[in-house]
N, C-alpha and C positions, 0 to 999 in steps of 0.2 A: 466471445471474451475468457480467457482462460480466467479459473479462480486467482486469486493475487494469493500467493504465498506467503505470510508473515512468521518471519525469524525471531523469537525472541532472542536476543548475544545477553547471555550471562556470563560469558565471557572469562575473567579473574571473579569474580565478585562474588565468588564463596568466602573469598578472603581462608583456603587450605581449611574451608570446617564441613566437612561433605554435608553434616545438617545440615548447614544454612543452605548448600548444590540443591537438596531436596526441597526446599522452602522454594527456593526460585523456581524451582521444576513447577510445583504448586500454584507459586503466583503464572505462569505462560500457561497453561493451562487454563485457569481460573479468566484470566485475561481472554482468552481467545485465540493464542497464537497460535499455527499451524507446527511450529517444531521451535525446540528449545537450544540453544549452541551456544556449547562452551568453548573456552580456550585451553587445549593442551598443551602447553607451552615443558617442554626441560630447557635450560638456560643455556646449556651448555650445546646444544641443538640452533640456539639463536643469537649469544651475545660470544665476541672473544674473551676469551677468560682473563688475561690480562692486556692492559694500556700503557703505552706510554706515561710517565709524570713529565712537569716542569722540566726536570733535570734529564730527560732523558731516556729512564728506568723504568721497567716494566713492574708497575704493582696491579694487584689484584684487582678487575671489575668489579666495583662494587653493587651493579642492580641484581650479577648472577645472585648473590647470597640474599635480596628480597626477593628476587623471582623465586626463590628457591624456600624460601618461608610463606610463600603462599600459594602454594605448589598443594595439589592433590595428587593423593598417589594412584598408582592403575588401578588399585582394587577398590580404592574411592570410586574414581569413575565406569568399570564393570555396575557396583553398587549402582551409583545413579545410574546408566544408561536401563539397568532393567526396572528396577523405581517409573522411571521415564514410558518405557514399554507399559507399567502396568496401569498408569496417570494417561495413557492412550497420546503421549503428544510424543513425536518421534526423535532425540537428542541426536546432535549431531556437531562439529566444534572445526574449530580454525587450527591449522597443522602446521607447523614450523620444522618438520624434519620427518627423515623414514619414521624415528622411532612412533612419533605422534602418527603417523601413518596407519602403521603398525596394531598400533591398540584401536584406534576409531573404525579399522576392517573387523574385527572382532564386534563390535557393535553394530552390524550390518547398516549404516546410517545412511541415509536418504540421499545427503551431497556430501560432498566434502567443503568446504568453503577456505578460500586463499584470501589470505589478508593483502591488502595496499601494500604492508611492508613489504611482500615476496610476489608482486604481479609483475615483477623481472625477474624471476627467480626460477628462471626455465627449468633450470635440475629438478627442483624439488616439484613443480606443478609436472612436469613429465612425470615425477614418482605417485605422485596423486591420480595422472591419468592413466595408468597402467590399474590400476584398478578398472578402472571402465566405468566408475559411477558418475553422478552427473559431478561438475565444476561449476562452486560458485566462486567468480575470480571479480575481487574487489578492484577500483583500479585509482584509488585514491594517489596523489602524484606523478600518477602517468600522462606521457603525452599521448596525444594520437599514436603516434610512432612507434611506441609504446607498446601501445597496446596490441598493434598488427603485429607486431615481433610476436606478440605474447601468441595472441591466434592462430598466427604461424606456423610457429611451434607446434603448439596444441592438435591443428587438424594434419600438420607434416606426420602426424602416431595414429591419424585415422578416428581419433575422435570429435567426434562434435556432439557432445551430451555440457555443451556447458552455459551458464548464464552471467551475462555483463553486467558488472552494478556499477551502477556511478556513486561514485564515494568523494566528496572533499577531506581531507585529513585535516580539521582544524576540530577541536576538543571546544567548547562546542563547538559550531558552526550556527552565526547569524544565517538566519532565512534569505538575506539580499545577496549570500556569497554562496550562495547553489550550486549558479549555473547548470540550472536542468535544463538549457537546451540541449546539453551533449550527451542527456539518454536521446535524444530524436537523433544526432550524430552516430551514437554507437548502434543504432535499428539501425536504420541505414547502411551503413561501411559495413557493418557485418554479418545480420540478419539473421542473428540467435536473439533470446528472449534476452531483455532487459530487468534493472532491476535497480533496488536504493539503498546503497546504507546510508542509513540517514543518521549525521550526526546534532541537528538542529533539538529546538528545546520546547518545538510545536509542533501540529500535524499538519502544518502547512505544504511548508515544500511534498511531506507525501501524498497530499490532495493534488496536487499538482503532476505529481508522480505520475500519479492514478489516472490521471487524464491525459498522460498523455503515451498511456501501453504498457508502463512499467508491470512484471508479472510478480515480482517479487518482493519485498521491504526486510531491512535488514534495523533492529534496532534496539539498542544497549538498555539495561535496567537492572535496578540492584534493590533491594531490601531497604536501604538507607542509604541516603546521598553523602551526609556527612562521615562515612566509615572513609576508613584509611583501606589506601590503595590506589589503582589508575588510573582507573574506570566507573569510579562511583560515580566524582562529582557532575560528570554531563550527561548520565544513565539517568532512565525514569524512573519514577514509586510507581511501588504497584498501581493503585491507582488515576495515576498518569500512563501507566502505558496500557492498562480496559480503556480508559477515556482516545486512546491515542487508538489504538486497535478497532474502538467504537468507528469511530471519525473515519477511516481506513475505508475500512464495510460500510459505512455511511455511502460517500465518494464511492465506492465500486460499484454499489446497486441503482447509485445516480447513473455512473454510467454503463449499466444495461440496457442495448435497444430495444422498441415496442415499435411493432408497426399500428399501433392504436396511440397514437399522442395523446390521448386523453384519456385519462383513467380514470377508475369508480370515485374517487375521490373529487376529483377535480371537474366530474361532470358531474355533481352534486352542487358543488358550488357554481358551476356553468349556469345553471334551473336558478336561482337565485338573484345572480349575478349580471347577464345578459336581458336584451330588451324584448320584447313583444308588442306586438298592435292591439288594443284596445280604443273598443268605442268610448271617443271622449263627448257623445250624447248619444241621447233614446233615439233610435235611427227607427224610421216606418218605414213598410215593405212599400217598398218602390223606389223609396228616394235616390238619389246617385249620391253615391257617397266623392265625401272631398275631404282638401287634405287636414281641413280646423274639423274636420268631426275624429280626427283617428289622434290617439295617442300613442305615442313611442315610449313606454314607460318597463321598469321592472315587475316583478319577476321576467322569467321569457316564459314564448306561449308561442301557438303553431304556426302564427308569421311572424318572420323576423324582421328588419329596418328595412331591409335591404328587398322587401316585397310589397312597400307602401306602395310602388308602383304598380302591384294590382289590382291594389284594391282601388285605389283613386279613379272613380267615370265609372267604376263598377253597380248595380243596380242593387237594392238589398232585395234577400228574396224572404223576408218576412224580417218579423221586427226586434231587434240588437236591442240588446238592454245598456246601459250607460255603464259603462268599463268591462263588457263581455269582450272578454280574447276574440280577438276577430280570425276566422278560418276561411278557406275557399267557399265552403257549405254556405255561407254567408253570402256567398258571391252569387249574381245571377250574369254567369259568365259570357250568356249570348248576348250580352247586352251591347 
């Protein structure tokens, strides 16, 4: 089983402050994430600049200005990439236009993330695929037919290094709405690695996803859930993220196969918890051992309860004190 890659999704939770961005990288590294991911958003590359109002006139799209105020500069991202590298946690990003791809390419990222909103944006996905990098594609809001179209377009380019992330685009998402069986559908339909972009507020869905075979998990995090911004309210604070990753690692370890069913710790429990065969009374040499002469009690002994039939009816080879664990050496097996 491949090690699960956990993406700590910082998104835009830096609030346009590179110092906060560095703190987010520190949190990701300390929590045990495998990479930290931001969202490189140039508003004009994502939103239409003007929208019609009720009067039919065009007016400025207000979200563009909100996004501008929440942006980091290209220089900030370059600085954060270098800092992340120094901390041993690779940095990548969700991209939303060609400019974002070009900036991200400067950082030699381990993957390029395509957000659920762009799961059907074939021109953008094609541009990302042309980099030759691994594509992480979230499938929120996508039907299976739409996923087929997207995967088919990528494969038509000869690109097959991709991960399909199951995602329910509800923020936050109740665990009961996670439709985790879709992970199995994705794996069986396409044969690529599967992952979970998790917007729930606990580790339950992630644990189930690990059991279903995911090799990638993405989780939003923040320094403070009460901060103003698009993604803070449903993101995990540092302690929550640490606990979440610990839970995922514990389930990951539990899923590892072993030919030896009984481990060292369980074997020590077995000695005191299992029963063995003991002498219920003093048994003299040559006596035929009856069922009433045998106790089946804890702790484990040389002979197990299932071997009672071997003992009953045999003659004792010598004196067997009361409470002595019975062994084959106590028996005259020629009798």
